C-alpha positions as CSV (number, residue, x, y, z in Angstrom):
1,M,-37.7,-54.8,51.4
2,Y,-38.5,-54.9,54.0
3,D,-41.9,-55.7,55.8
4,I,-43.0,-54.2,58.8
5,L,-45.5,-54.9,61.8
6,L,-45.9,-51.6,63.7
7,V,-47.9,-52.3,66.6
8,D,-49.4,-48.6,67.4
9,F,-50.9,-48.5,70.7
10,S,-51.6,-44.4,70.5
11,R,-53.1,-45.3,66.8
12,R,-50.9,-41.7,65.7
13,L,-47.6,-43.2,64.3
14,C,-48.9,-45.4,61.7
15,G,-49.2,-42.9,58.9
16,E,-46.5,-41.1,60.2
17,L,-44.4,-43.6,59.8
18,Q,-45.2,-44.4,56.3
19,Q,-44.9,-41.0,55.2
20,M,-41.2,-40.8,56.1
21,L,-40.2,-44.4,55.3
22,L,-41.6,-43.0,51.2
23,R,-39.7,-39.5,51.3
24,S,-36.1,-41.4,52.7
25,K,-37.1,-44.0,49.9
26,A,-35.5,-46.2,52.7
27,Q,-36.3,-50.1,51.7
28,Y,-39.0,-50.6,55.0
29,T,-42.2,-50.5,54.8
30,I,-45.5,-51.2,56.9
31,A,-46.6,-54.7,55.5
32,N,-49.3,-54.1,58.8
33,C,-49.9,-51.3,61.5
34,V,-51.7,-52.9,64.1
35,F,-53.4,-50.8,67.8
36,S,-53.4,-54.1,70.0
37,S,-51.3,-57.1,71.7
38,A,-54.3,-59.2,70.5
39,E,-53.8,-57.7,66.7
40,A,-50.0,-58.0,66.4
41,L,-50.2,-61.9,68.0
42,T,-52.8,-62.8,65.2
43,A,-50.7,-60.9,62.4
44,L,-47.7,-62.7,64.0
45,S,-49.3,-65.8,63.3
46,E,-50.2,-65.7,59.7
47,R,-47.1,-64.2,57.8
48,D,-43.3,-63.5,59.3
49,F,-42.0,-60.2,59.3
50,S,-38.4,-58.1,58.9
51,L,-39.2,-56.1,62.1
52,V,-41.6,-55.6,64.3
53,M,-41.9,-52.2,66.1
54,V,-43.7,-51.5,69.1
55,H,-44.8,-48.2,69.6
56,T,-45.9,-47.7,73.5
57,E,-46.6,-43.9,74.1
58,R,-48.3,-43.9,77.3
59,F,-49.3,-47.6,76.8
60,D,-45.7,-49.0,78.5
61,T,-47.1,-51.8,80.5
62,A,-49.4,-53.5,77.2
63,G,-46.1,-52.8,75.0
64,L,-44.2,-54.8,77.5
65,W,-46.5,-57.3,77.9
66,L,-46.6,-57.8,74.0
67,C,-42.7,-58.0,74.0
68,N,-42.4,-60.7,76.5
69,D,-45.1,-62.5,75.1
70,I,-43.5,-62.7,71.7
71,R,-40.2,-63.7,73.0
72,K,-42.0,-67.0,74.6
73,K,-43.8,-67.4,71.5
74,S,-40.4,-67.1,69.3
75,D,-38.3,-69.3,71.7
76,T,-41.2,-72.2,71.5
77,Y,-42.1,-71.5,67.7
78,P,-40.5,-74.0,64.7
79,P,-37.5,-72.7,63.1
80,D,-39.6,-71.5,60.1
81,G,-41.6,-70.0,62.4
82,W,-41.5,-66.2,64.3
83,K,-38.5,-67.0,65.5
84,R,-36.5,-66.7,62.1
85,S,-37.9,-62.9,62.3
86,L,-37.7,-62.2,65.9
87,Q,-34.0,-63.0,66.0
88,V,-32.0,-60.2,67.6
89,R,-30.0,-58.1,65.2
90,T,-25.9,-57.3,66.0
91,Q,-26.1,-54.8,63.9
92,S,-28.1,-51.9,62.4
93,P,-29.7,-52.1,58.8
94,D,-28.7,-49.3,56.7
95,V,-32.3,-46.8,56.7
96,S,-31.1,-44.1,54.7
97,G,-32.0,-45.8,51.4
98,K,-28.6,-46.0,49.7
């Protein structure tokens, strides 16, 4: 199972995405859903996630700021911290649930 941190500035995608993942029997689950950059950074400091998904809908600037801040921190954290979970994937994982 892969854990997702969903940052949902619009506060509407969390439930919809979780239902979609359950119906598709994907190996992904929303481990934490937060609604601000501050909450996202706190969640990332508390545990590792397989994927960080940022849904910006009308909050483009906040989303870009968050991505930039995560990137800066991932470059400076020790190897066992954020960097492991934030590495850029070169191949998309299978989300078909097969």
